[in-house]
N, C-alpha and C positions, 0 to 999 in steps of 0.2 A: 751576696753571692747569686749569680745568675742561675736559675733553674736549668738543668741540663737539657730540657726539652725545647727551650726557646731558640737556640741556634738552628734547630731542625723544625721550624714551625711550618714547613712545607709551603704549599701555594698560598697566595694572598686569599684572605677570607672572602673577598668580593667575587672570586672566581667560583661559580657554582658547579662547573663541570659539565654543563650541557652545551657549551658554545665553542666547540673546536673550530667551527666555520664562521668567519667574520666577513661582513661586507665592509665597504669603505666607511671611514668615520664612524665606527661603532660606538654605541652608548654603553658606558660602564654599567654592569648589572646592579651594583649597589645604588648608583645614582638613579637608575631607572626605577628601582623599588621606592626610593625616597620621593621621586616625582609622583608616583602613583598614590602614595600616602598623602602627599600634599593636596591632591585633588579632592580628598574627602569621599572618594568613590565608595558607594555602598555595594557590596558584593551581589546583592539580589537584583541589581540593575545591569544593563549591558555595558561593556567596555570595548571601545573600538579604536584602532590605530590605523588611519588611512595612509600612513607613510612608514610601514612597519620595518623596513630594512631586514635585519637578521632575526627579527621577532622578539627582541628582548622585552619590550613593554608588555605585549600580550602574555608572554611566558611568565614574567614576574607577577602579573595580575592574576593569572590562573593559580599560581602557587599560593598567593595570598587567599584567594577565594576557597581553595582546598585546605587551608590551614596547614600547609606544608612548610616546615622550616627549611630555609635555603641550604643548610649544611647537612641535611639528613643523610645523603648518600656519600658524604665525604669519608674516605677510608681512614684518615688519621689526622688528629689535631696535635699541635705542639704540646699542649698540656698533658697529653698522654705519656710524655716522657718525664714529667715531674716526679719527684721522690714521694709526694703524698697523693699521687693519683689513685683514685678508688675505682677500679674497673667494674665492680658490681654496681656501684651507684651510677656510673656513666651508662652501663648497659641498661639499667632500669629506666633512666631518663630517656634514652634513645628509643627504647621499645614503647614507652608511653607516647612519645611524639609520633611514632609510626602509626600507632593505633588511632590517633586523632586525625589522620589525614583523610579527607573526603574522597569520594570516588566520582562524583558528578559535580558539574558547575551549576550554581543556582541561576545563572543567567548567561547569555551568549558572550563570548570573548572572541573578537574578530580582528584580523589584520589584513591589509592589502598593500600592494606596492606596484608601481609601474614596471619595475625591473623583474623579469622572470627569474633571473638567477638569485635575486634577493628573496623572492618568494620560496624558491627551492631550498635556500639556506634556512629560512625560517621554519619550514616544514621539518627539515632534518634536525634542527635544534630542538624543536618541540618534541620530536620523538626521543631525542637523547635525554630530554628532561622528564620523560615518562608520561607525557600528556598529549602525545600526538593525536590521539583519537578525540580529544576534547576541544581542540582549537581548530579554527578554520582560517586558512590563508588563501587569498585570491590575487591574481594578477589584474590590476585595475589602475587606470589613470585617475588621479585625484579628482579630475573634472567630472568623472563619471560616478563618483562616490555617492552612495545613499546609505543612511543608517538603517539598521534592521527595523522591521516593523515591531510594534508593541510599545511598551513604556520607554520613555527616554532614559538615557544614562550619561556616560562620560566618554568624550572623545579626547584622546591625548596623543600628540604626535611630536616628533623631534625632526623637523625638516632640516636639510643642510643649510648652513648659513655662510658659506663662502670662505671658511677658514681652511677646510681641507678638501673640499670638492668644488671645483669650478669657480667662476667669478660671480660676485654677488649680483651684478647686473643681470646675469643669465637666470638668476633665481627669482627675480621679481614676478614673472608670470606665475610661478608656482605658488608664491604667497598670496598673490591676488586671487588665484583660483580657490585657495583655501577659504579666504574670506567670503567669496561668492557662494561657495557650496554651503558654508556654515549658515549664511544669512537666508539662503533660498530653500534648503532642504532639511535643516536640522533644528526646527522649531522645538523648543522645550528641552533641548539638550544643553549640557554644559561642556564647552570645548576648552582645551588647554593646549597651548603651543609653547614648546621650549626652544628658545632661539638665543643666539649670541650676537645678533646683528640688528640694532635698532632701526636701521633704514628698511630692512626687509620686514621687520615687524610692522612698520607703518604701512607697508604695501598690502597688508591684510585688509585694511580699509574699515576695520571695526574698532570701536573704543573698548579696550579691555576693562573689565570690572575690577581687576586687581593685577598687580605685577609683583612677583616675588623674586628678589635678586638671589642668584646662585652662581656657582662656578662649575664649569665642565673642564676639569684640569686647571689650566691657567686662563681659560677663556671666561670672561665675565658674561653671564647669561641672565635671562629673565624667563620665568614661567608665567605666561600670560593666561588669564582666565576670561572667557567670554560667556556671558549668560545669553543664550540664544532664544529670545522671547518672540 
């Protein structure tokens, strides 16, 4: 017998509720969180996305660093309609999770993008996520990117790869610029590029230390890791 709450499970669990505004070719929130975990990022080190789009990677990273569960502000879950749902137990668990959320980030989390509208969307989404004052988003060409001063950390970006935005040949200069910036300005950092286009990945011009196969929807992708020594 199907619990009566299941037909009313509300919105998909990957929808955090902070991103009503989307840029083109957005990255799913749950996939973004998985990518961050795969980097092995330590929260006491900086996290930077130089192609941030609507800001999902910096926002998900900030929630992790703050120990904030992604469904904390969700108004209702499907299981709350089950016959054996224990409202007191759920309230206690939710309150405990809220008490564990941090108020400050242990290290900077930054995002930038060439498109001013994308940066504006990212700022609005961070505010909707309740962390607008903690994150910094700037309008910047990736060719002008420089990591923050201090100890190195993780760079993670999801550049377009020709499936939904433009033609792949138009994107070669972008990937080439990424590789040049990584090699020239990011010594000591670990960079990750999530892409679904092998030709564009080659345009980075650096040999990845690892390649993790993944899917973005139906698109076969790779998470490339570069140790920038």
